[in-house]
KOLGU-4560 file (N, C-alpha, C; in nm, 3 decimals, padded with zeros to 5 digits):
<recs>
<n_xx: 06.308 n_yy: 05.072 n_zz: 11.078 ca_xx: 06.265 ca_yy: 05.041 ca_zz: 10.944 c_xx: 06.377 c_yy: 05.085 c_zz: 10.850 mol: A seq: 1 type: MET>
<n_xx: 06.407 n_yy: 04.999 n_zz: 10.753 ca_xx: 06.512 ca_yy: 05.028 ca_zz: 10.657 c_xx: 06.462 c_yy: 04.995 c_zz: 10.517 mol: A seq: 2 type: GLN>
<n_xx: 06.475 n_yy: 05.091 n_zz: 10.426 ca_xx: 06.436 ca_yy: 05.066 ca_zz: 10.287 c_xx: 06.549 c_yy: 04.989 c_zz: 10.219 mol: A seq: 3 type: MET>
<n_xx: 06.515 n_yy: 04.874 n_zz: 10.163 ca_xx: 06.614 ca_yy: 04.791 ca_zz: 10.097 c_xx: 06.612 c_yy: 04.806 c_zz: 09.946 mol: A seq: 4 type: LEU>
<n_xx: 06.495 n_yy: 04.841 n_zz: 09.891 ca_xx: 06.481 ca_yy: 04.845 ca_zz: 09.746 c_xx: 06.368 c_yy: 04.941 c_zz: 09.712 mol: A seq: 5 type: TYR>
<n_xx: 06.389 n_yy: 05.019 n_zz: 09.607 ca_xx: 06.287 ca_yy: 05.112 ca_zz: 09.561 c_xx: 06.301 c_yy: 05.126 c_zz: 09.411 mol: A seq: 6 type: ASP>
<n_xx: 06.195 n_yy: 05.091 n_zz: 09.339 ca_xx: 06.194 ca_yy: 05.104 ca_zz: 09.193 c_xx: 06.059 c_yy: 05.164 c_zz: 09.152 mol: A seq: 7 type: SER>
<n_xx: 06.036 n_yy: 05.173 n_zz: 09.024 ca_xx: 05.907 ca_yy: 05.223 ca_zz: 08.976 c_xx: 05.792 c_yy: 05.128 c_zz: 09.012 mol: A seq: 8 type: ASP>
<n_xx: 05.826 n_yy: 05.000 n_zz: 09.035 ca_xx: 05.722 ca_yy: 04.900 ca_zz: 09.059 c_xx: 05.710 c_yy: 04.854 c_zz: 09.204 mol: A seq: 9 type: SER>
<n_xx: 05.822 n_yy: 04.852 n_zz: 09.278 ca_xx: 05.822 ca_yy: 04.792 ca_zz: 09.412 c_xx: 05.901 c_yy: 04.875 c_zz: 09.512 mol: A seq: 10 type: PHE>
<n_xx: 05.863 n_yy: 04.857 n_zz: 09.639 ca_xx: 05.941 ca_yy: 04.904 ca_zz: 09.753 c_xx: 05.952 c_yy: 04.785 c_zz: 09.847 mol: A seq: 11 type: VAL>
<n_xx: 06.072 n_yy: 04.763 n_zz: 09.901 ca_xx: 06.093 ca_yy: 04.659 ca_zz: 10.000 c_xx: 06.150 c_yy: 04.725 c_zz: 10.125 mol: A seq: 12 type: VAL>
<n_xx: 06.081 n_yy: 04.701 n_zz: 10.237 ca_xx: 06.122 ca_yy: 04.756 ca_zz: 10.366 c_xx: 06.155 c_yy: 04.642 c_zz: 10.461 mol: A seq: 13 type: LEU>
<n_xx: 06.262 n_yy: 04.660 n_zz: 10.538 ca_xx: 06.295 ca_yy: 04.565 ca_zz: 10.644 c_xx: 06.251 c_yy: 04.630 c_zz: 10.774 mol: A seq: 14 type: HIS>
<n_xx: 06.157 n_yy: 04.569 n_zz: 10.842 ca_xx: 06.104 ca_yy: 04.622 ca_zz: 10.967 c_xx: 06.167 c_yy: 04.544 c_zz: 11.080 mol: A seq: 15 type: LEU>
<n_xx: 06.245 n_yy: 04.614 n_zz: 11.161 ca_xx: 06.317 ca_yy: 04.552 ca_zz: 11.272 c_xx: 06.240 c_yy: 04.574 c_zz: 11.402 mol: A seq: 16 type: LYS>
<n_xx: 06.262 n_yy: 04.483 n_zz: 11.499 ca_xx: 06.189 ca_yy: 04.498 ca_zz: 11.626 c_xx: 06.230 c_yy: 04.626 c_zz: 11.698 mol: A seq: 17 type: PRO>
<n_xx: 06.134 n_yy: 04.682 n_zz: 11.768 ca_xx: 06.159 ca_yy: 04.801 ca_zz: 11.848 c_xx: 06.242 c_yy: 04.760 c_zz: 11.969 mol: A seq: 18 type: ASP>
<n_xx: 06.352 n_yy: 04.829 n_zz: 11.991 ca_xx: 06.439 ca_yy: 04.795 ca_zz: 12.103 c_xx: 06.373 c_yy: 04.821 c_zz: 12.237 mol: A seq: 19 type: LEU>
<n_xx: 06.262 n_yy: 04.894 n_zz: 12.240 ca_xx: 06.193 ca_yy: 04.923 ca_zz: 12.363 c_xx: 06.095 c_yy: 04.814 c_zz: 12.406 mol: A seq: 20 type: GLY>
<n_xx: 06.085 n_yy: 04.706 n_zz: 12.331 ca_xx: 05.993 ca_yy: 04.598 ca_zz: 12.366 c_xx: 06.042 c_yy: 04.523 c_zz: 12.489 mol: A seq: 21 type: LEU>
<n_xx: 05.951 n_yy: 04.461 n_zz: 12.564 ca_xx: 05.994 ca_yy: 04.386 ca_zz: 12.683 c_xx: 06.080 c_yy: 04.266 c_zz: 12.643 mol: A seq: 22 type: PRO>
<n_xx: 06.173 n_yy: 04.230 n_zz: 12.732 ca_xx: 06.259 ca_yy: 04.115 ca_zz: 12.705 c_xx: 06.199 c_yy: 03.986 c_zz: 12.757 mol: A seq: 23 type: THR>
<n_xx: 06.094 n_yy: 03.997 n_zz: 12.839 ca_xx: 06.024 ca_yy: 03.879 ca_zz: 12.890 c_xx: 05.873 c_yy: 03.897 c_zz: 12.875 mol: A seq: 24 type: GLU>
<n_xx: 05.804 n_yy: 03.786 n_zz: 12.858 ca_xx: 05.658 ca_yy: 03.787 ca_zz: 12.858 c_xx: 05.612 c_yy: 03.690 c_zz: 12.965 mol: A seq: 25 type: ILE>
<n_xx: 05.487 n_yy: 03.703 n_zz: 13.007 ca_xx: 05.430 ca_yy: 03.612 ca_zz: 13.106 c_xx: 05.340 c_yy: 03.513 c_zz: 13.033 mol: A seq: 26 type: THR>
<n_xx: 05.361 n_yy: 03.387 n_zz: 13.059 ca_xx: 05.283 ca_yy: 03.282 ca_zz: 12.994 c_xx: 05.140 c_yy: 03.279 c_zz: 13.046 mol: A seq: 27 type: LEU>
<n_xx: 05.057 n_yy: 03.195 n_zz: 12.987 ca_xx: 04.914 ca_yy: 03.190 ca_zz: 13.017 c_xx: 04.885 c_yy: 03.160 c_zz: 13.164 mol: A seq: 28 type: ALA>
<n_xx: 04.976 n_yy: 03.090 n_zz: 13.233 ca_xx: 04.950 ca_yy: 03.059 ca_zz: 13.374 c_xx: 04.961 c_yy: 03.184 c_zz: 13.462 mol: A seq: 29 type: ASP>
<n_xx: 05.009 n_yy: 03.295 n_zz: 13.405 ca_xx: 05.015 ca_yy: 03.420 ca_zz: 13.476 c_xx: 05.137 c_yy: 03.436 c_zz: 13.566 mol: A seq: 30 type: GLY>
<n_xx: 05.218 n_yy: 03.333 n_zz: 13.575 ca_xx: 05.333 ca_yy: 03.339 ca_zz: 13.665 c_xx: 05.467 c_yy: 03.310 c_zz: 13.597 mol: A seq: 31 type: GLU>
<n_xx: 05.467 n_yy: 03.225 n_zz: 13.498 ca_xx: 05.592 ca_yy: 03.180 ca_zz: 13.439 c_xx: 05.642 c_yy: 03.280 c_zz: 13.335 mol: A seq: 32 type: THR>
<n_xx: 05.761 n_yy: 03.338 n_zz: 13.362 ca_xx: 05.818 ca_yy: 03.428 ca_zz: 13.261 c_xx: 05.885 c_yy: 03.348 c_zz: 13.149 mol: A seq: 33 type: PRO>
<n_xx: 05.881 n_yy: 03.402 n_zz: 13.030 ca_xx: 05.947 ca_yy: 03.341 ca_zz: 12.915 c_xx: 06.013 c_yy: 03.452 c_zz: 12.835 mol: A seq: 34 type: ALA>
<n_xx: 06.123 n_yy: 03.422 n_zz: 12.768 ca_xx: 06.188 ca_yy: 03.528 ca_zz: 12.690 c_xx: 06.099 c_yy: 03.571 c_zz: 12.572 mol: A seq: 35 type: PRO>
<n_xx: 06.094 n_yy: 03.699 n_zz: 12.549 ca_xx: 06.020 ca_yy: 03.751 ca_zz: 12.434 c_xx: 06.111 c_yy: 03.743 c_zz: 12.311 mol: A seq: 36 type: ALA>
<n_xx: 06.062 n_yy: 03.690 n_zz: 12.205 ca_xx: 06.142 ca_yy: 03.676 ca_zz: 12.083 c_xx: 06.123 c_yy: 03.800 c_zz: 11.996 mol: A seq: 37 type: LEU>
<n_xx: 06.232 n_yy: 03.869 n_zz: 11.966 ca_xx: 06.219 ca_yy: 03.984 ca_zz: 11.876 c_xx: 06.181 c_yy: 03.934 c_zz: 11.736 mol: A seq: 38 type: PRO>
<n_xx: 06.085 n_yy: 03.999 n_zz: 11.676 ca_xx: 06.040 ca_yy: 03.961 ca_zz: 11.542 c_xx: 06.080 c_yy: 04.068 c_zz: 11.443 mol: A seq: 39 type: ARG>
<n_xx: 06.117 n_yy: 04.027 n_zz: 11.329 ca_xx: 06.143 ca_yy: 04.121 ca_zz: 11.221 c_xx: 06.066 c_yy: 04.072 c_zz: 11.101 mol: A seq: 40 type: HIS>
<n_xx: 06.050 n_yy: 04.158 n_zz: 11.005 ca_xx: 05.977 ca_yy: 04.118 ca_zz: 10.886 c_xx: 06.011 c_yy: 04.209 c_zz: 10.770 mol: A seq: 41 type: GLY>
<n_xx: 05.953 n_yy: 04.175 n_zz: 10.658 ca_xx: 05.973 ca_yy: 04.251 ca_zz: 10.535 c_xx: 05.838 c_yy: 04.289 c_zz: 10.477 mol: A seq: 42 type: PHE>
<n_xx: 05.827 n_yy: 04.413 n_zz: 10.436 ca_xx: 05.707 ca_yy: 04.460 ca_zz: 10.369 c_xx: 05.743 c_yy: 04.483 c_zz: 10.223 mol: A seq: 43 type: GLU>
<n_xx: 05.667 n_yy: 04.420 n_zz: 10.135 ca_xx: 05.685 ca_yy: 04.438 ca_zz: 09.991 c_xx: 05.562 c_yy: 04.511 c_zz: 09.940 mol: A seq: 44 type: ILE>
<n_xx: 05.584 n_yy: 04.629 n_zz: 09.885 ca_xx: 05.475 ca_yy: 04.712 ca_zz: 09.832 c_xx: 05.481 c_yy: 04.706 c_zz: 09.681 mol: A seq: 45 type: VAL>
<n_xx: 05.370 n_yy: 04.667 n_zz: 09.620 ca_xx: 05.355 ca_yy: 04.668 ca_zz: 09.475 c_xx: 05.292 c_yy: 04.802 c_zz: 09.438 mol: A seq: 46 type: ASP>
<n_xx: 05.372 n_yy: 04.892 n_zz: 09.386 ca_xx: 05.324 ca_yy: 05.026 ca_zz: 09.353 c_xx: 05.220 c_yy: 05.024 c_zz: 09.243 mol: A seq: 47 type: LYS>
<n_xx: 05.227 n_yy: 04.925 n_zz: 09.155 ca_xx: 05.134 ca_yy: 04.918 ca_zz: 09.041 c_xx: 04.993 c_yy: 04.887 c_zz: 09.086 mol: A seq: 48 type: ARG>
<n_xx: 04.979 n_yy: 04.796 n_zz: 09.184 ca_xx: 04.846 ca_yy: 04.756 ca_zz: 09.230 c_xx: 04.803 c_yy: 04.833 c_zz: 09.354 mol: A seq: 49 type: SER>
<n_xx: 04.899 n_yy: 04.899 n_zz: 09.420 ca_xx: 04.866 ca_yy: 04.969 ca_zz: 09.544 c_xx: 04.842 c_yy: 04.875 c_zz: 09.660 mol: A seq: 50 type: GLY>
<n_xx: 04.903 n_yy: 04.755 n_zz: 09.655 ca_xx: 04.886 ca_yy: 04.656 ca_zz: 09.761 c_xx: 05.022 c_yy: 04.618 c_zz: 09.819 mol: A seq: 51 type: LYS>
<n_xx: 05.015 n_yy: 04.563 n_zz: 09.942 ca_xx: 05.138 ca_yy: 04.521 ca_zz: 10.008 c_xx: 05.121 c_yy: 04.387 c_zz: 10.074 mol: A seq: 52 type: GLU>
<n_xx: 05.235 n_yy: 04.321 n_zz: 10.096 ca_xx: 05.236 ca_yy: 04.195 ca_zz: 10.169 c_xx: 05.345 c_yy: 04.207 c_zz: 10.276 mol: A seq: 53 type: VAL>
<n_xx: 05.315 n_yy: 04.157 n_zz: 10.396 ca_xx: 05.411 ca_yy: 04.159 ca_zz: 10.505 c_xx: 05.457 c_yy: 04.016 c_zz: 10.531 mol: A seq: 54 type: TYR>
<n_xx: 05.587 n_yy: 03.995 n_zz: 10.528 ca_xx: 05.645 ca_yy: 03.863 ca_zz: 10.551 c_xx: 05.710 c_yy: 03.862 c_zz: 10.689 mol: A seq: 55 type: LEU>
<n_xx: 05.669 n_yy: 03.766 n_zz: 10.773 ca_xx: 05.737 ca_yy: 03.748 ca_zz: 10.900 c_xx: 05.753 c_yy: 03.599 c_zz: 10.926 mol: A seq: 56 type: ASP>
<n_xx: 05.817 n_yy: 03.565 n_zz: 11.036 ca_xx: 05.838 ca_yy: 03.425 ca_zz: 11.068 c_xx: 05.922 c_yy: 03.354 c_zz: 10.964 mol: A seq: 57 type: GLY>
<n_xx: 05.880 n_yy: 03.234 n_zz: 10.927 ca_xx: 05.958 ca_yy: 03.156 ca_zz: 10.830 c_xx: 05.959 c_yy: 03.221 c_zz: 10.691 mol: A seq: 58 type: SER>
<n_xx: 05.853 n_yy: 03.294 n_zz: 10.657 ca_xx: 05.852 ca_yy: 03.367 ca_zz: 10.529 c_xx: 05.963 c_yy: 03.472 c_zz: 10.528 mol: A seq: 59 type: TRP>
<n_xx: 05.979 n_yy: 03.543 n_zz: 10.640 ca_xx: 06.084 ca_yy: 03.645 ca_zz: 10.649 c_xx: 06.221 c_yy: 03.581 c_zz: 10.643 mol: A seq: 60 type: ALA>
<n_xx: 06.238 n_yy: 03.467 n_zz: 10.705 ca_xx: 06.366 ca_yy: 03.398 ca_zz: 10.703 c_xx: 06.402 c_yy: 03.355 c_zz: 10.561 mol: A seq: 61 type: GLU>
<n_xx: 06.303 n_yy: 03.303 n_zz: 10.487 ca_xx: 06.329 ca_yy: 03.264 ca_zz: 10.348 c_xx: 06.364 c_yy: 03.386 c_zz: 10.263 mol: A seq: 62 type: MET>
<n_xx: 06.293 n_yy: 03.496 n_zz: 10.283 ca_xx: 06.320 ca_yy: 03.617 ca_zz: 10.206 c_xx: 06.457 c_yy: 03.674 c_zz: 10.243 mol: A seq: 63 type: PHE>
<n_xx: 06.496 n_yy: 03.664 n_zz: 10.370 ca_xx: 06.630 ca_yy: 03.708 ca_zz: 10.414 c_xx: 06.738 c_yy: 03.631 c_zz: 10.338 mol: A seq: 64 type: GLN>
<n_xx: 06.717 n_yy: 03.503 n_zz: 10.317 ca_xx: 06.813 ca_yy: 03.422 ca_zz: 10.242 c_xx: 06.824 c_yy: 03.470 c_zz: 10.097 mol: A seq: 65 type: GLN>
<n_xx: 06.713 n_yy: 03.508 n_zz: 10.039 ca_xx: 06.714 ca_yy: 03.561 ca_zz: 09.902 c_xx: 06.793 c_yy: 03.691 c_zz: 09.897 mol: A seq: 66 type: ILE>
<n_xx: 06.773 n_yy: 03.777 n_zz: 09.995 ca_xx: 06.845 ca_yy: 03.904 ca_zz: 10.000 c_xx: 06.995 c_yy: 03.880 c_zz: 10.015 mol: A seq: 67 type: ILE>
<n_xx: 07.033 n_yy: 03.786 n_zz: 10.099 ca_xx: 07.174 ca_yy: 03.754 ca_zz: 10.116 c_xx: 07.234 c_yy: 03.701 c_zz: 09.986 mol: A seq: 68 type: GLN>
<n_xx: 07.157 n_yy: 03.621 n_zz: 09.914 ca_xx: 07.202 ca_yy: 03.571 ca_zz: 09.784 c_xx: 07.220 c_yy: 03.687 c_zz: 09.686 mol: A seq: 69 type: GLU>
<n_xx: 07.127 n_yy: 03.783 n_zz: 09.687 ca_xx: 07.140 ca_yy: 03.900 ca_zz: 09.600 c_xx: 07.267 c_yy: 03.977 c_zz: 09.632 mol: A seq: 70 type: TRP>
<n_xx: 07.302 n_yy: 03.987 n_zz: 09.760 ca_xx: 07.422 ca_yy: 04.060 ca_zz: 09.798 c_xx: 07.548 c_yy: 03.991 c_zz: 09.747 mol: A seq: 71 type: GLN>
<n_xx: 07.547 n_yy: 03.859 n_zz: 09.743 ca_xx: 07.662 ca_yy: 03.784 ca_zz: 09.693 c_xx: 07.672 c_yy: 03.787 c_zz: 09.542 mol: A seq: 72 type: ARG>
<n_xx: 07.558 n_yy: 03.779 n_zz: 09.472 ca_xx: 07.558 ca_yy: 03.758 ca_zz: 09.328 c_xx: 07.524 c_yy: 03.880 c_zz: 09.244 mol: A seq: 73 type: GLU>
<n_xx: 07.478 n_yy: 03.988 n_zz: 09.305 ca_xx: 07.442 ca_yy: 04.111 ca_zz: 09.232 c_xx: 07.354 c_yy: 04.083 c_zz: 09.110 mol: A seq: 74 type: SER>
<n_xx: 07.228 n_yy: 04.044 n_zz: 09.134 ca_xx: 07.139 ca_yy: 04.013 ca_zz: 09.022 c_xx: 07.102 c_yy: 04.140 c_zz: 08.945 mol: A seq: 75 type: PRO>
<n_xx: 07.050 n_yy: 04.120 n_zz: 08.824 ca_xx: 07.002 ca_yy: 04.232 ca_zz: 08.745 c_xx: 06.872 c_yy: 04.284 c_zz: 08.806 mol: A seq: 76 type: SER>
<n_xx: 06.836 n_yy: 04.404 n_zz: 08.769 ca_xx: 06.710 ca_yy: 04.461 ca_zz: 08.818 c_xx: 06.593 c_yy: 04.373 c_zz: 08.774 mol: A seq: 77 type: GLU>
<n_xx: 06.601 n_yy: 04.319 n_zz: 08.656 ca_xx: 06.493 ca_yy: 04.232 ca_zz: 08.606 c_xx: 06.478 c_yy: 04.107 c_zz: 08.692 mol: A seq: 78 type: GLU>
<n_xx: 06.589 n_yy: 04.047 n_zz: 08.736 ca_xx: 06.582 ca_yy: 03.929 ca_zz: 08.821 c_xx: 06.520 c_yy: 03.963 c_zz: 08.957 mol: A seq: 79 type: GLU>
<n_xx: 06.558 n_yy: 04.078 n_zz: 09.012 ca_xx: 06.501 ca_yy: 04.122 ca_zz: 09.139 c_xx: 06.351 c_yy: 04.145 c_zz: 09.124 mol: A seq: 80 type: VAL>
<n_xx: 06.313 n_yy: 04.215 n_zz: 09.018 ca_xx: 06.171 ca_yy: 04.245 ca_zz: 08.994 c_xx: 06.089 c_yy: 04.117 c_zz: 08.974 mol: A seq: 81 type: GLU>
<n_xx: 06.146 n_yy: 04.018 n_zz: 08.906 ca_xx: 06.076 ca_yy: 03.891 ca_zz: 08.886 c_xx: 06.049 c_yy: 03.821 c_zz: 09.020 mol: A seq: 82 type: ASP>
<n_xx: 06.148 n_yy: 03.823 n_zz: 09.108 ca_xx: 06.132 ca_yy: 03.762 ca_zz: 09.240 c_xx: 06.026 c_yy: 03.837 c_zz: 09.320 mol: A seq: 83 type: THR>
<n_xx: 06.033 n_yy: 03.969 n_zz: 09.319 ca_xx: 05.936 ca_yy: 04.049 ca_zz: 09.393 c_xx: 05.795 c_yy: 04.032 c_zz: 09.337 mol: A seq: 84 type: LEU>
<n_xx: 05.784 n_yy: 04.013 n_zz: 09.207 ca_xx: 05.654 ca_yy: 03.990 ca_zz: 09.143 c_xx: 05.588 c_yy: 03.864 c_zz: 09.199 mol: A seq: 85 type: GLU>
<n_xx: 05.668 n_yy: 03.760 n_zz: 09.221 ca_xx: 05.612 ca_yy: 03.635 ca_zz: 09.277 c_xx: 05.557 c_yy: 03.659 c_zz: 09.418 mol: A seq: 86 type: ARG>
<n_xx: 05.630 n_yy: 03.735 n_zz: 09.499 ca_xx: 05.580 ca_yy: 03.766 ca_zz: 09.633 c_xx: 05.460 c_yy: 03.860 c_zz: 09.626 mol: A seq: 87 type: TYR>
<n_xx: 05.461 n_yy: 03.953 n_zz: 09.532 ca_xx: 05.352 ca_yy: 04.050 ca_zz: 09.520 c_xx: 05.219 c_yy: 03.982 c_zz: 09.486 mol: A seq: 88 type: ALA>
<n_xx: 05.224 n_yy: 03.864 n_zz: 09.429 ca_xx: 05.101 ca_yy: 03.790 ca_zz: 09.400 c_xx: 05.027 c_yy: 03.755 c_zz: 09.529 mol: A seq: 89 type: GLN>
<n_xx: 05.099 n_yy: 03.753 n_zz: 09.642 ca_xx: 05.036 ca_yy: 03.726 ca_zz: 09.772 c_xx: 04.971 c_yy: 03.851 c_zz: 09.831 mol: A seq: 90 type: LEU>
<n_xx: 05.003 n_yy: 03.967 n_zz: 09.777 ca_xx: 04.957 ca_yy: 04.095 ca_zz: 09.834 c_xx: 04.806 c_yy: 04.107 c_zz: 09.823 mol: A seq: 91 type: ALA>
<n_xx: 04.743 n_yy: 04.134 n_zz: 09.938 ca_xx: 04.599 ca_yy: 04.156 ca_zz: 09.942 c_xx: 04.563 c_yy: 04.283 c_zz: 10.015 mol: A seq: 92 type: GLN>
<n_xx: 04.657 n_yy: 04.334 n_zz: 10.095 ca_xx: 04.629 ca_yy: 04.453 ca_zz: 10.176 c_xx: 04.653 c_yy: 04.579 c_zz: 10.096 mol: A seq: 93 type: ASN>
<n_xx: 04.552 n_yy: 04.662 n_zz: 10.083 ca_xx: 04.573 ca_yy: 04.789 ca_zz: 10.013 c_xx: 04.662 c_yy: 04.882 c_zz: 10.095 mol: A seq: 94 type: PRO>
<n_xx: 04.746 n_yy: 04.955 n_zz: 10.027 ca_xx: 04.830 ca_yy: 05.053 ca_zz: 10.094 c_xx: 04.748 c_yy: 05.178 c_zz: 10.115 mol: A seq: 95 type: VAL>
<n_xx: 04.725 n_yy: 05.213 n_zz: 10.241 ca_xx: 04.644 ca_yy: 05.330 ca_zz: 10.273 c_xx: 04.733 c_yy: 05.451 c_zz: 10.289 mol: A seq: 96 type: VAL>
<n_xx: 04.833 n_yy: 05.441 n_zz: 10.376 ca_xx: 04.927 ca_yy: 05.550 ca_zz: 10.397 c_xx: 05.066 c_yy: 05.490 c_zz: 10.398 mol: A seq: 97 type: ILE>
<n_xx: 05.153 n_yy: 05.547 n_zz: 10.318 ca_xx: 05.291 ca_yy: 05.500 ca_zz: 10.315 c_xx: 05.383 c_yy: 05.613 c_zz: 10.292 mol: A seq: 98 type: HIS>
</recs>
């Protein structure tokens, strides 16, 4: 887990796959092995509402592109917060322990 952003309003964490996960899985037929795909995701915590949203799959890939764009263009804090606000609207899970 890596913290990418922390402000008064938001925290963004990049959750990377555990290297101890199996490299193969067994398919439903019980015999055919298939490669296990490592998954990563991003957790966006809205400190104001106490809720979080977890992005994985194609959502994580789209958010990764935004982060890469931020690294190239160095946006203002306001621009970053505006983007995170749009994602935070998806947040429904209350943060219990963080």
